PQR file with spaces between the fields and no chain letter, atoms N, CA, C, O and H, PARSE charges and radii, in Angstrom:
ATOM       1  N    MET     1       6.597   15.273   -5.440 -0.4000 1.5000
ATOM       2  CA   MET     1       5.315   14.584   -5.540 -0.0000 2.0000
ATOM       3  C    MET     1       4.317   15.776   -5.196  0.5500 1.7000
ATOM       4  O    MET     1       4.508   16.772   -4.497 -0.5500 1.4000
ATOM       5  N    THR     2       3.173   15.356   -5.918 -0.4000 1.5000
ATOM       6  CA   THR     2       1.732   16.064   -5.550 -0.0000 2.0000
ATOM       7  C    THR     2       1.192   15.868   -4.570  0.5500 1.7000
ATOM       8  O    THR     2       1.317   14.868   -3.865 -0.5500 1.4000
ATOM       9  H    THR     2       3.018   14.547   -6.485  0.4000 1.0000
ATOM      10  N    SER     3       0.368   16.989   -4.342 -0.4000 1.5000
ATOM      11  CA   SER     3      -0.348   16.835   -2.799 -0.0000 2.0000
ATOM      12  C    SER     3      -1.270   15.902   -2.973  0.5500 1.7000
ATOM      13  O    SER     3      -1.568   15.225   -1.989 -0.5500 1.4000
ATOM      14  H    SER     3       0.266   17.802   -4.915  0.4000 1.0000
ATOM      15  N    TYR     4      -2.065   15.597   -4.507 -0.4000 1.5000
ATOM      16  CA   TYR     4      -2.802   14.579   -4.610 -0.0000 2.0000
ATOM      17  C    TYR     4      -2.073   13.080   -4.210  0.5500 1.7000
ATOM      18  O    TYR     4      -2.681   12.132   -3.714 -0.5500 1.4000
ATOM      19  H    TYR     4      -1.823   16.147   -5.306  0.4000 1.0000
ATOM      20  N    HIS     5      -0.903   13.103   -4.485 -0.4000 1.5000
ATOM      21  CA   HIS     5      -0.189   11.910   -4.447 -0.0000 2.0000
ATOM      22  C    HIS     5       0.424   11.573   -2.834  0.5500 1.7000
ATOM      23  O    HIS     5       0.783   10.506   -2.336 -0.5500 1.4000
ATOM      24  H    HIS     5      -0.409   13.874   -4.889  0.4000 1.0000
ATOM      25  N    ARG     6       0.369   13.009   -2.251 -0.4000 1.5000
ATOM      26  CA   ARG     6       0.452   12.525   -1.045 -0.0000 2.0000
ATOM      27  C    ARG     6      -0.651   12.442   -0.201  0.5500 1.7000
ATOM      28  O    ARG     6      -0.483   11.849    0.865 -0.5500 1.4000
ATOM      29  H    ARG     6       0.077   13.876   -2.654  0.4000 1.0000
ATOM      30  N    GLU     7      -1.595   12.847   -0.418 -0.4000 1.5000
ATOM      31  CA   GLU     7      -2.863   12.444   -0.005 -0.0000 2.0000
ATOM      32  C    GLU     7      -2.982   10.801   -0.346  0.5500 1.7000
ATOM      33  O    GLU     7      -2.836    9.978    0.558 -0.5500 1.4000
ATOM      34  H    GLU     7      -1.732   13.328   -1.284  0.4000 1.0000
ATOM      35  N    ALA     8      -3.212   10.469   -1.489 -0.4000 1.5000
ATOM      36  CA   ALA     8      -3.030    8.981   -1.757 -0.0000 2.0000
ATOM      37  C    ALA     8      -2.112    8.218   -0.946  0.5500 1.7000
ATOM      38  O    ALA     8      -2.466    7.188   -0.372 -0.5500 1.4000
ATOM      39  H    ALA     8      -3.330   11.137   -2.223  0.4000 1.0000
ATOM      40  N    ARG     9      -0.908    8.704   -0.879 -0.4000 1.5000
ATOM      41  CA   ARG     9       0.040    7.848   -0.119 -0.0000 2.0000
ATOM      42  C    ARG     9      -0.314    7.752    1.375  0.5500 1.7000
ATOM      43  O    ARG     9      -0.034    6.740    2.017 -0.5500 1.4000
ATOM      44  H    ARG     9      -0.621    9.540   -1.346  0.4000 1.0000
ATOM      45  N    GLN    10      -0.929    8.808    1.923 -0.4000 1.5000
ATOM      46  CA   GLN    10      -1.245    8.871    3.303 -0.0000 2.0000
ATOM      47  C    GLN    10      -2.487    7.887    3.522  0.5500 1.7000
ATOM      48  O    GLN    10      -2.643    7.273    4.577 -0.5500 1.4000
ATOM      49  H    GLN    10      -1.156    9.631    1.402  0.4000 1.0000
ATOM      50  N    ALA    11      -3.326    7.794    2.469 -0.4000 1.5000
ATOM      51  CA   ALA    11      -4.843    6.943    2.537 -0.0000 2.0000
ATOM      52  C    ALA    11      -4.019    5.625    2.528  0.5500 1.7000
ATOM      53  O    ALA    11      -4.255    4.887    3.485 -0.5500 1.4000
ATOM      54  H    ALA    11      -3.199    8.293    1.612  0.4000 1.0000
ATOM      55  N    ILE    12      -3.174    5.226    1.705 -0.4000 1.5000
ATOM      56  CA   ILE    12      -2.618    3.754    1.563 -0.0000 2.0000
ATOM      57  C    ILE    12      -2.137    3.479    2.859  0.5500 1.7000
ATOM      58  O    ILE    12      -2.637    2.497    3.406 -0.5500 1.4000
ATOM      59  H    ILE    12      -2.983    5.825    0.928  0.4000 1.0000
ATOM      60  N    VAL    13      -1.292    4.110    3.471 -0.4000 1.5000
ATOM      61  CA   VAL    13      -0.502    4.045    4.434 -0.0000 2.0000
ATOM      62  C    VAL    13      -1.415    3.868    5.790  0.5500 1.7000
ATOM      63  O    VAL    13      -1.025    3.214    6.758 -0.5500 1.4000
ATOM      64  H    VAL    13      -0.886    4.908    3.027  0.4000 1.0000
ATOM      65  N    ARG    14      -2.563    4.476    5.734 -0.4000 1.5000
ATOM      66  CA   ARG    14      -3.543    4.343    6.777 -0.0000 2.0000
ATOM      67  C    ARG    14      -4.635    2.896    6.641  0.5500 1.7000
ATOM      68  O    ARG    14      -5.286    2.349    7.531 -0.5500 1.4000
ATOM      69  H    ARG    14      -2.880    5.008    4.948  0.4000 1.0000
ATOM      70  N    GLU    15      -4.548    2.628    5.472 -0.4000 1.5000
ATOM      71  CA   GLU    15      -5.389    1.571    5.488 -0.0000 2.0000
ATOM      72  C    GLU    15      -4.635    0.427    5.689  0.5500 1.7000
ATOM      73  O    GLU    15      -5.196   -0.589    6.099 -0.5500 1.4000
ATOM      74  H    GLU    15      -4.019    3.073    4.749  0.4000 1.0000
ATOM      75  N    TRP    16      -3.068    0.445    5.387 -0.4000 1.5000
ATOM      76  CA   TRP    16      -2.138   -0.770    5.696 -0.0000 2.0000
ATOM      77  C    TRP    16      -2.035   -0.890    6.821  0.5500 1.7000
ATOM      78  O    TRP    16      -1.929   -2.052    7.212 -0.5500 1.4000
ATOM      79  H    TRP    16      -2.612    1.270    5.053  0.4000 1.0000
ATOM      80  N    ASP    17      -2.014    0.271    7.917 -0.4000 1.5000
ATOM      81  CA   ASP    17      -1.933    0.003    9.372 -0.0000 2.0000
ATOM      82  C    ASP    17      -3.001   -0.499    9.986  0.5500 1.7000
ATOM      83  O    ASP    17      -2.856   -1.127   11.034 -0.5500 1.4000
ATOM      84  H    ASP    17      -2.100    1.215    7.599  0.4000 1.0000
ATOM      85  N    HIS    18      -4.403   -0.271    9.351 -0.4000 1.5000
ATOM      86  CA   HIS    18      -5.684   -0.995    9.806 -0.0000 2.0000
ATOM      87  C    HIS    18      -5.255   -2.540    9.343  0.5500 1.7000
ATOM      88  O    HIS    18      -4.957   -3.405   10.166 -0.5500 1.4000
ATOM      89  H    HIS    18      -4.521    0.239    8.500  0.4000 1.0000
ATOM      90  N    TRP    19      -5.265   -2.694    8.313 -0.4000 1.5000
ATOM      91  CA   TRP    19      -5.489   -4.018    7.593 -0.0000 2.0000
ATOM      92  C    TRP    19      -4.459   -5.153    8.436  0.5500 1.7000
ATOM      93  O    TRP    19      -4.804   -6.228    8.927 -0.5500 1.4000
ATOM      94  H    TRP    19      -5.508   -1.991    7.644  0.4000 1.0000
ATOM      95  N    ILE    20      -2.945   -4.464    8.422 -0.4000 1.5000
ATOM      96  CA   ILE    20      -1.959   -5.584    9.088 -0.0000 2.0000
ATOM      97  C    ILE    20      -2.204   -5.775   10.493  0.5500 1.7000
ATOM      98  O    ILE    20      -1.608   -6.736   10.978 -0.5500 1.4000
ATOM      99  H    ILE    20      -2.665   -3.590    8.023  0.4000 1.0000
ATOM     100  N    LYS    21      -3.086   -4.959   11.438 -0.4000 1.5000
ATOM     101  CA   LYS    21      -3.564   -5.443   12.605 -0.0000 2.0000
ATOM     102  C    LYS    21      -4.405   -6.816   12.399  0.5500 1.7000
ATOM     103  O    LYS    21      -4.281   -7.667   13.279 -0.5500 1.4000
ATOM     104  H    LYS    21      -3.571   -4.178   11.044  0.4000 1.0000
ATOM     105  N    THR    22      -5.036   -7.019   11.579 -0.4000 1.5000
ATOM     106  CA   THR    22      -5.850   -8.176   11.394 -0.0000 2.0000
ATOM     107  C    THR    22      -4.984   -9.324   10.787  0.5500 1.7000
ATOM     108  O    THR    22      -5.581  -10.377   10.563 -0.5500 1.4000
ATOM     109  H    THR    22      -5.137   -6.328   10.864  0.4000 1.0000
ATOM     110  N    GLN    23      -3.928   -9.273   10.554 -0.4000 1.5000
ATOM     111  CA   GLN    23      -3.284  -10.392    9.897 -0.0000 2.0000
ATOM     112  C    GLN    23      -2.129  -11.098   10.781  0.5500 1.7000
ATOM     113  O    GLN    23      -1.187  -10.446   11.231 -0.5500 1.4000
ATOM     114  H    GLN    23      -3.443   -8.418   10.736  0.4000 1.0000
ATOM     115  N    PRO    24      -2.267  -12.353   10.970 -0.5600 1.5000
ATOM     116  CA   PRO    24      -1.568  -13.271   11.498  0.2800 2.0000
ATOM     117  C    PRO    24      -0.238  -13.053   10.909  0.5500 1.7000
ATOM     118  O    PRO    24      -0.144  -13.346    9.717 -0.5500 1.4000
ATOM     119  N    LEU    25       0.956  -12.534   11.583 -0.4000 1.5000
ATOM     120  CA   LEU    25       2.432  -12.470   11.200 -0.0000 2.0000
ATOM     121  C    LEU    25       3.323  -13.422   12.062  0.5500 1.7000
ATOM     122  O    LEU    25       3.100  -13.765   13.223 -0.5500 1.4000
ATOM     123  H    LEU    25       0.880  -12.295   12.552  0.4000 1.0000
ATOM     124  N    ASP    26       4.344  -13.769   11.294 -0.4000 1.5000
ATOM     125  CA   ASP    26       5.362  -14.103   12.155 -0.0000 2.0000
ATOM     126  C    ASP    26       6.554  -13.251   11.884  0.5500 1.7000
ATOM     127  O    ASP    26       7.212  -13.316   10.845 -0.5500 1.4000
ATOM     128  H    ASP    26       4.526  -13.490   10.351  0.4000 1.0000
ATOM     129  N    GLY    27       6.798  -12.430   12.904 -0.4000 1.5000
ATOM     130  CA   GLY    27       7.870  -11.370   12.671 -0.0000 2.0000
ATOM     131  C    GLY    27       7.433   -9.920   12.126  0.5500 1.7000
ATOM     132  O    GLY    27       6.320   -9.435   12.329 -0.5500 1.4000
ATOM     133  H    GLY    27       6.264  -12.377   13.748  0.4000 1.0000
ATOM     134  N    GLU    28       8.392   -9.342   11.457 -0.4000 1.5000
ATOM     135  CA   GLU    28       8.022   -8.084   10.529 -0.0000 2.0000
ATOM     136  C    GLU    28       7.151   -8.464    9.315  0.5500 1.7000
ATOM     137  O    GLU    28       7.329   -9.554    8.772 -0.5500 1.4000
ATOM     138  H    GLU    28       9.296   -9.735   11.291  0.4000 1.0000
ATOM     139  N    ALA    29       6.188   -7.576    8.859 -0.4000 1.5000
ATOM     140  CA   ALA    29       5.659   -7.581    7.499 -0.0000 2.0000
ATOM     141  C    ALA    29       6.954   -7.453    6.560  0.5500 1.7000
ATOM     142  O    ALA    29       8.042   -6.923    6.787 -0.5500 1.4000
ATOM     143  H    ALA    29       6.043   -6.691    9.300  0.4000 1.0000
ATOM     144  N    CYS    30       6.468   -8.119    5.430 -0.4000 1.5000
ATOM     145  CA   CYS    30       7.424   -8.167    4.577 -0.0000 2.0000
ATOM     146  C    CYS    30       6.894   -7.828    2.966  0.5500 1.7000
ATOM     147  O    CYS    30       5.667   -7.733    2.935 -0.5500 1.4000
ATOM     148  H    CYS    30       5.585   -8.550    5.245  0.4000 1.0000
ATOM     149  N    ALA    31       7.408   -7.670    1.916 -0.4000 1.5000
ATOM     150  CA   ALA    31       6.989   -7.608    0.753 -0.0000 2.0000
ATOM     151  C    ALA    31       5.753   -8.365    0.230  0.5500 1.7000
ATOM     152  O    ALA    31       4.842   -7.812   -0.385 -0.5500 1.4000
ATOM     153  H    ALA    31       8.404   -7.747    1.941  0.4000 1.0000
ATOM     154  N    ARG    32       5.801   -9.691    0.530 -0.4000 1.5000
ATOM     155  CA   ARG    32       4.763  -10.755    0.284 -0.0000 2.0000
ATOM     156  C    ARG    32       3.442  -10.212    1.174  0.5500 1.7000
ATOM     157  O    ARG    32       2.342  -10.389    0.651 -0.5500 1.4000
ATOM     158  H    ARG    32       6.541  -10.141    1.030  0.4000 1.0000
ATOM     159  N    ASP    33       3.482   -9.701    2.208 -0.4000 1.5000
ATOM     160  CA   ASP    33       2.369   -9.542    3.030 -0.0000 2.0000
ATOM     161  C    ASP    33       1.925   -7.987    2.318  0.5500 1.7000
ATOM     162  O    ASP    33       0.756   -7.605    2.359 -0.5500 1.4000
ATOM     163  H    ASP    33       4.376   -9.557    2.633  0.4000 1.0000
ATOM     164  N    ALA    34       2.946   -7.222    1.717 -0.4000 1.5000
ATOM     165  CA   ALA    34       2.408   -5.986    1.015 -0.0000 2.0000
ATOM     166  C    ALA    34       1.726   -6.148   -0.178  0.5500 1.7000
ATOM     167  O    ALA    34       0.857   -5.340   -0.507 -0.5500 1.4000
ATOM     168  H    ALA    34       3.896   -7.532    1.684  0.4000 1.0000
ATOM     169  N    ARG    35       2.017   -7.092   -0.859 -0.4000 1.5000
ATOM     170  CA   ARG    35       1.394   -7.434   -2.086 -0.0000 2.0000
ATOM     171  C    ARG    35       0.212   -8.427   -1.605  0.5500 1.7000
ATOM     172  O    ARG    35      -0.640   -8.504   -2.491 -0.5500 1.4000
ATOM     173  H    ARG    35       2.723   -7.748   -0.592  0.4000 1.0000
ATOM     174  N    ARG    36       0.036   -8.870   -0.961 -0.4000 1.5000
ATOM     175  CA   ARG    36      -1.285   -9.536   -0.425 -0.0000 2.0000
ATOM     176  C    ARG    36      -2.497   -8.367    0.005  0.5500 1.7000
ATOM     177  O    ARG    36      -3.678   -8.330   -0.340 -0.5500 1.4000
ATOM     178  H    ARG    36       0.727   -8.808   -0.242  0.4000 1.0000
ATOM     179  N    PHE    37      -1.917   -7.677    0.665 -0.4000 1.5000
ATOM     180  CA   PHE    37      -2.639   -6.179    1.041 -0.0000 2.0000
ATOM     181  C    PHE    37      -3.018   -5.595   -0.293  0.5500 1.7000
ATOM     182  O    PHE    37      -4.211   -5.408   -0.529 -0.5500 1.4000
ATOM     183  H    PHE    37      -0.957   -7.708    0.944  0.4000 1.0000
ATOM     184  N    PHE    38      -2.056   -5.277   -1.224 -0.4000 1.5000
ATOM     185  CA   PHE    38      -2.436   -4.603   -2.462 -0.0000 2.0000
ATOM     186  C    PHE    38      -3.496   -5.506   -3.242  0.5500 1.7000
ATOM     187  O    PHE    38      -4.492   -4.952   -3.707 -0.5500 1.4000
ATOM     188  H    PHE    38      -1.087   -5.429   -1.032  0.4000 1.0000
ATOM     189  N    LEU    39      -3.339   -6.697   -3.377 -0.4000 1.5000
ATOM     190  CA   LEU    39      -4.344   -7.602   -4.096 -0.0000 2.0000
ATOM     191  C    LEU    39      -5.801   -7.445   -3.638  0.5500 1.7000
ATOM     192  O    LEU    39      -6.772   -7.353   -4.389 -0.5500 1.4000
ATOM     193  H    LEU    39      -2.530   -7.147   -2.999  0.4000 1.0000
ATOM     194  N    GLU    40      -5.815   -7.426   -2.087 -0.4000 1.5000
ATOM     195  CA   GLU    40      -7.085   -7.517   -1.479 -0.0000 2.0000
ATOM     196  C    GLU    40      -7.594   -6.484   -1.703  0.5500 1.7000
ATOM     197  O    GLU    40      -8.799   -6.550   -1.947 -0.5500 1.4000
ATOM     198  H    GLU    40      -5.026   -7.501   -1.477  0.4000 1.0000
ATOM     199  N    ILE    41      -6.848   -4.899   -1.728 -0.4000 1.5000
ATOM     200  CA   ILE    41      -7.568   -3.806   -1.781 -0.0000 2.0000
ATOM     201  C    ILE    41      -8.118   -3.375   -3.314  0.5500 1.7000
ATOM     202  O    ILE    41      -9.001   -2.568   -3.607 -0.5500 1.4000
ATOM     203  H    ILE    41      -5.869   -4.846   -1.529  0.4000 1.0000
ATOM     204  N    LYS    42      -7.161   -4.322   -4.301 -0.4000 1.5000
ATOM     205  CA   LYS    42      -7.713   -4.151   -5.737 -0.0000 2.0000
ATOM     206  C    LYS    42      -8.958   -4.936   -6.070  0.5500 1.7000
ATOM     207  O    LYS    42      -9.793   -4.685   -6.938 -0.5500 1.4000
ATOM     208  H    LYS    42      -6.444   -4.977   -4.063  0.4000 1.0000
ATOM     209  N    ALA    43      -8.916   -5.992   -5.162 -0.4000 1.5000
ATOM     210  CA   ALA    43     -10.004   -7.154   -5.592 -0.0000 2.0000
ATOM     211  C    ALA    43     -11.369   -6.457   -4.780  0.5500 1.7000
ATOM     212  O    ALA    43     -12.491   -6.756   -5.189 -0.5500 1.4000
ATOM     213  H    ALA    43      -8.238   -6.196   -4.457  0.4000 1.0000
ATOM     214  N    ARG    44     -11.237   -5.658   -3.787 -0.4000 1.5000
ATOM     215  CA   ARG    44     -12.407   -4.940   -3.331 -0.0000 2.0000
ATOM     216  C    ARG    44     -12.688   -3.868   -3.933  0.5500 1.7000
ATOM     217  O    ARG    44     -13.651   -3.224   -3.519 -0.5500 1.4000
ATOM     218  H    ARG    44     -10.326   -5.415   -3.454  0.4000 1.0000
ATOM     219  N    ARG    45     -12.004   -3.433   -4.955 -0.4000 1.5000
ATOM     220  CA   ARG    45     -12.066   -2.471   -5.969 -0.0000 2.0000
ATOM     221  C    ARG    45     -12.485   -1.033   -5.201  0.5500 1.7000
ATOM     222  O    ARG    45     -13.459   -0.304   -5.391 -0.5500 1.4000
ATOM     223  H    ARG    45     -11.221   -3.957   -5.292  0.4000 1.0000
ATOM     224  N    GLU    46     -11.331   -0.911   -4.232 -0.4000 1.5000
ATOM     225  CA   GLU    46     -11.439    0.469   -3.401 -0.0000 2.0000
ATOM     226  C    GLU    46     -11.088    1.621   -4.358  0.5500 1.7000
ATOM     227  O    GLU    46      -9.916    1.865   -4.645 -0.5500 1.4000
ATOM     228  H    GLU    46     -10.540   -1.503   -4.078  0.4000 1.0000
ATOM     229  N    PRO    47     -12.093    2.303   -4.830 -0.5600 1.5000
ATOM     230  CA   PRO    47     -11.751    3.189   -5.857  0.2800 2.0000
ATOM     231  C    PRO    47     -10.847    4.674   -5.192  0.5500 1.7000
ATOM     232  O    PRO    47     -10.060    5.409   -5.789 -0.5500 1.4000
ATOM     233  N    THR    48     -11.160    4.715   -4.256 -0.4000 1.5000
ATOM     234  CA   THR    48     -10.235    5.973   -3.652 -0.0000 2.0000
ATOM     235  C    THR    48      -8.803    5.502   -3.205  0.5500 1.7000
ATOM     236  O    THR    48      -7.922    6.360   -3.164 -0.5500 1.4000
ATOM     237  H    THR    48     -11.799    4.119   -3.771  0.4000 1.0000
ATOM     238  N    LEU    49      -8.515    4.257   -2.882 -0.4000 1.5000
ATOM     239  CA   LEU    49      -7.418    4.014   -2.431 -0.0000 2.0000
ATOM     240  C    LEU    49      -6.221    3.844   -3.703  0.5500 1.7000
ATOM     241  O    LEU    49      -5.040    4.168   -3.580 -0.5500 1.4000
ATOM     242  H    LEU    49      -9.231    3.560   -2.916  0.4000 1.0000
ATOM     243  N    LEU    50      -6.730    3.366   -4.702 -0.4000 1.5000
ATOM     244  CA   LEU    50      -6.063    3.060   -6.119 -0.0000 2.0000
ATOM     245  C    LEU    50      -6.269    3.894   -7.182  0.5500 1.7000
ATOM     246  O    LEU    50      -5.783    3.748   -8.303 -0.5500 1.4000
ATOM     247  H    LEU    50      -7.689    3.103   -4.803  0.4000 1.0000
ATOM     248  N    ASP    51      -7.087    4.879   -6.775 -0.4000 1.5000
ATOM     249  CA   ASP    51      -7.381    5.948   -7.907 -0.0000 2.0000
ATOM     250  C    ASP    51      -6.149    7.281   -8.015  0.5500 1.7000
ATOM     251  O    ASP    51      -6.442    8.470   -7.889 -0.5500 1.4000
ATOM     252  H    ASP    51      -7.482    4.998   -5.864  0.4000 1.0000
ATOM     253  N    PHE    52      -5.022    6.858   -8.224 -0.4000 1.5000
ATOM     254  CA   PHE    52      -4.053    7.755   -8.291 -0.0000 2.0000
ATOM     255  C    PHE    52      -3.480    7.343   -9.674  0.5500 1.7000
ATOM     256  O    PHE    52      -3.640    6.224  -10.162 -0.5500 1.4000
ATOM     257  H    PHE    52      -4.784    5.892   -8.327  0.4000 1.0000
ATOM     258  N    ARG    53      -2.623    8.621  -10.404 -0.4000 1.5000
ATOM     259  CA   ARG    53      -2.286    8.686  -11.559 -0.0000 2.0000
ATOM     260  C    ARG    53      -0.449    8.111  -11.191  0.5500 1.7000
ATOM     261  O    ARG    53       0.409    8.654  -10.495 -0.5500 1.4000
ATOM     262  H    ARG    53      -2.493    9.530  -10.008  0.4000 1.0000
ATOM     263  N    SER    54      -0.401    6.783  -12.029 -0.4000 1.5000
ATOM     264  CA   SER    54       0.897    6.288  -11.867 -0.0000 2.0000
ATOM     265  C    SER    54       1.763    6.375  -13.362  0.5500 1.7000
ATOM     266  O    SER    54       2.757    5.685  -13.587 -0.5500 1.4000
ATOM     267  H    SER    54      -1.098    6.342  -12.595  0.4000 1.0000
ATOM     268  N    GLY    55       1.310    7.138  -14.108 -0.4000 1.5000
ATOM     269  CA   GLY    55       1.976    6.934  -15.605 -0.0000 2.0000
ATOM     270  C    GLY    55       2.286    5.748  -15.999  0.5500 1.7000
ATOM     271  O    GLY    55       1.470    4.830  -15.910 -0.5500 1.4000
ATOM     272  H    GLY    55       0.502    7.699  -13.925  0.4000 1.0000
ATOM     273  N    ALA    56       3.401    5.591  -16.450 -0.4000 1.5000
ATOM     274  CA   ALA    56       3.954    4.298  -17.156 -0.0000 2.0000
ATOM     275  C    ALA    56       4.230    3.320  -15.909  0.5500 1.7000
ATOM     276  O    ALA    56       4.558    2.170  -16.200 -0.5500 1.4000
ATOM     277  H    ALA    56       4.064    6.336  -16.522  0.4000 1.0000
ATOM     278  N    GLU    57       4.130    3.664  -14.542 -0.4000 1.5000
ATOM     279  CA   GLU    57       4.569    2.737  -13.486 -0.0000 2.0000
ATOM     280  C    GLU    57       3.593    1.903  -13.057  0.5500 1.7000
ATOM     281  O    GLU    57       2.454    2.326  -13.255 -0.5500 1.4000
ATOM     282  H    GLU    57       3.863    4.598  -14.305  0.4000 1.0000
ATOM     283  N    ASP    58       3.703    0.666  -12.439 -0.4000 1.5000
ATOM     284  CA   ASP    58       2.701    0.013  -12.009 -0.0000 2.0000
ATOM     285  C    ASP    58       2.135    0.139  -10.622  0.5500 1.7000
ATOM     286  O    ASP    58       2.952    0.258   -9.709 -0.5500 1.4000
ATOM     287  H    ASP    58       4.628    0.321  -12.278  0.4000 1.0000
ATOM     288  N    LYS    59       1.084    0.132  -10.385 -0.4000 1.5000
ATOM     289  CA   LYS    59       0.614    0.754   -9.154 -0.0000 2.0000
ATOM     290  C    LYS    59       1.058   -0.129   -7.833  0.5500 1.7000
ATOM     291  O    LYS    59       1.212    0.358   -6.713 -0.5500 1.4000
ATOM     292  H    LYS    59       0.420    0.035  -11.126  0.4000 1.0000
ATOM     293  N    TRP    60       1.222   -1.415   -8.147 -0.4000 1.5000
ATOM     294  CA   TRP    60       1.946   -1.988   -7.310 -0.0000 2.0000
ATOM     295  C    TRP    60       3.155   -1.670   -6.674  0.5500 1.7000
ATOM     296  O    TRP    60       3.395   -1.649   -5.466 -0.5500 1.4000
ATOM     297  H    TRP    60       1.097   -1.811   -9.057  0.4000 1.0000
ATOM     298  N    GLU    61       4.061   -1.365   -7.851 -0.4000 1.5000
ATOM     299  CA   GLU    61       5.201   -0.847   -7.408 -0.0000 2.0000
ATOM     300  C    GLU    61       5.150    0.264   -6.604  0.5500 1.7000
ATOM     301  O    GLU    61       5.797    0.206   -5.558 -0.5500 1.4000
ATOM     302  H    GLU    61       3.865   -1.381   -8.831  0.4000 1.0000
ATOM     303  N    ILE    62       4.457    1.385   -6.876 -0.4000 1.5000
ATOM     304  CA   ILE    62       4.166    2.526   -6.105 -0.0000 2.0000
ATOM     305  C    ILE    62       3.893    2.180   -4.752  0.5500 1.7000
ATOM     306  O    ILE    62       4.696    2.604   -3.922 -0.5500 1.4000
ATOM     307  H    ILE    62       3.931    1.433   -7.725  0.4000 1.0000
ATOM     308  N    VAL    63       2.870    1.459   -4.328 -0.4000 1.5000
ATOM     309  CA   VAL    63       2.513    1.114   -3.188 -0.0000 2.0000
ATOM     310  C    VAL    63       3.286    0.372   -2.374  0.5500 1.7000
ATOM     311  O    VAL    63       3.146    0.413   -1.152 -0.5500 1.4000
ATOM     312  H    VAL    63       2.217    1.115   -5.003  0.4000 1.0000
ATOM     313  N    HIS    64       4.303   -0.486   -3.059 -0.4000 1.5000
ATOM     314  CA   HIS    64       5.095   -0.969   -2.461 -0.0000 2.0000
ATOM     315  C    HIS    64       6.440   -0.126   -1.790  0.5500 1.7000
ATOM     316  O    HIS    64       6.990   -0.289   -0.700 -0.5500 1.4000
ATOM     317  H    HIS    64       4.416   -0.520   -4.052  0.4000 1.0000
ATOM     318  N    GLN    65       6.713    0.770   -2.818 -0.4000 1.5000
ATOM     319  CA   GLN    65       7.549    1.933   -2.665 -0.0000 2.0000
ATOM     320  C    GLN    65       7.245    2.835   -1.328  0.5500 1.7000
ATOM     321  O    GLN    65       8.067    3.133   -0.462 -0.5500 1.4000
ATOM     322  H    GLN    65       6.266    0.902   -3.703  0.4000 1.0000
ATOM     323  N    TRP    66       5.824    3.203   -1.378 -0.4000 1.5000
ATOM     324  CA   TRP    66       5.512    3.921   -0.224 -0.0000 2.0000
ATOM     325  C    TRP    66       5.677    3.103    0.886  0.5500 1.7000
ATOM     326  O    TRP    66       6.222    3.555    1.892 -0.5500 1.4000
ATOM     327  H    TRP    66       5.155    2.961   -2.081  0.4000 1.0000
ATOM     328  N    LEU    67       5.263    1.914    0.833 -0.4000 1.5000
ATOM     329  CA   LEU    67       5.261    1.249    2.487 -0.0000 2.0000
ATOM     330  C    LEU    67       6.458    1.081    2.691  0.5500 1.7000
ATOM     331  O    LEU    67       6.707    1.010    3.894 -0.5500 1.4000
ATOM     332  H    LEU    67       4.820    1.547    0.015  0.4000 1.0000
ATOM     333  N    MET    68       7.660    0.949    1.778 -0.4000 1.5000
ATOM     334  CA   MET    68       9.124    0.778    2.275 -0.0000 2.0000
ATOM     335  C    MET    68       9.385    2.121    2.635  0.5500 1.7000
ATOM     336  O    MET    68      10.057    2.310    3.650 -0.5500 1.4000
ATOM     337  H    MET    68       7.457    1.007    0.801  0.4000 1.0000
ATOM     338  N    ALA    69       8.966    3.101    1.973 -0.4000 1.5000
ATOM     339  CA   ALA    69       9.519    4.401    2.460 -0.0000 2.0000
ATOM     340  C    ALA    69       8.866    4.862    3.767  0.5500 1.7000
ATOM     341  O    ALA    69       9.411    5.755    4.416 -0.5500 1.4000
ATOM     342  H    ALA    69       8.420    2.947    1.149  0.4000 1.0000
ATOM     343  N    GLU    70       7.758    4.314    4.177 -0.4000 1.5000
ATOM     344  CA   GLU    70       7.081    4.685    5.625 -0.0000 2.0000
ATOM     345  C    GLU    70       7.615    3.907    6.677  0.5500 1.7000
ATOM     346  O    GLU    70       7.279    4.158    7.835 -0.5500 1.4000
ATOM     347  H    GLU    70       7.315    3.589    3.650  0.4000 1.0000
ATOM     348  N    GLN    71       8.592    2.777    6.355 -0.4000 1.5000
ATOM     349  CA   GLN    71       9.071    1.472    6.970 -0.0000 2.0000
ATOM     350  C    GLN    71       8.030    0.865    7.639  0.5500 1.7000
ATOM     351  O    GLN    71       8.067    0.632    8.847 -0.5500 1.4000
ATOM     352  H    GLN    71       8.865    2.574    5.414  0.4000 1.0000
ATOM     353  N    ARG    72       6.864    0.528    6.733 -0.4000 1.5000
ATOM     354  CA   ARG    72       6.132   -0.522    7.216 -0.0000 2.0000
ATOM     355  C    ARG    72       6.298   -1.886    6.710  0.5500 1.7000
ATOM     356  O    ARG    72       5.535   -2.787    7.060 -0.5500 1.4000
ATOM     357  H    ARG    72       6.834    0.716    5.752  0.4000 1.0000
ATOM     358  N    ILE    73       7.165   -2.049    5.986 -0.4000 1.5000
ATOM     359  CA   ILE    73       7.666   -3.330    5.528 -0.0000 2.0000
ATOM     360  C    ILE    73       9.051   -3.640    5.463  0.5500 1.7000
ATOM     361  O    ILE    73       9.670   -2.681    5.004 -0.5500 1.4000
ATOM     362  H    ILE    73       7.785   -1.318    5.701  0.4000 1.0000
ATOM     363  N    SER    74       9.802   -4.639    5.754 -0.4000 1.5000
ATOM     364  CA   SER    74      11.143   -4.928    5.601 -0.0000 2.0000
ATOM     365  C    SER    74      11.833   -5.090    4.424  0.5500 1.7000
ATOM     366  O    SER    74      11.277   -6.000    3.809 -0.5500 1.4000
ATOM     367  H    SER    74       9.299   -5.419    6.128  0.4000 1.0000
ATOM     368  N    SER    75      12.553   -4.759    3.947 -0.4000 1.5000
ATOM     369  CA   SER    75      13.094   -5.204    2.722 -0.0000 2.0000
ATOM     370  C    SER    75      13.615   -6.628    2.461  0.5500 1.7000
ATOM     371  O    SER    75      14.070   -6.926    1.357 -0.5500 1.4000
ATOM     372  H    SER    75      13.005   -4.020    4.447  0.4000 1.0000
């Protein structure tokens, strides 16, 4: 992982931590919550959050993997 991707991952996780506090949850956050988060930041056109190279991989898949790796969502 490049330093650019590490920074992007950290920014996504920080934004997630802020966003999830504003959400009514029953239990742990899951993939559905992560998808809603992703769609919201995409709709807000957060240029710095989703402005990372993904190659052929879908950015949603990358964000989902990052949140899973950081144990922010349950599987």
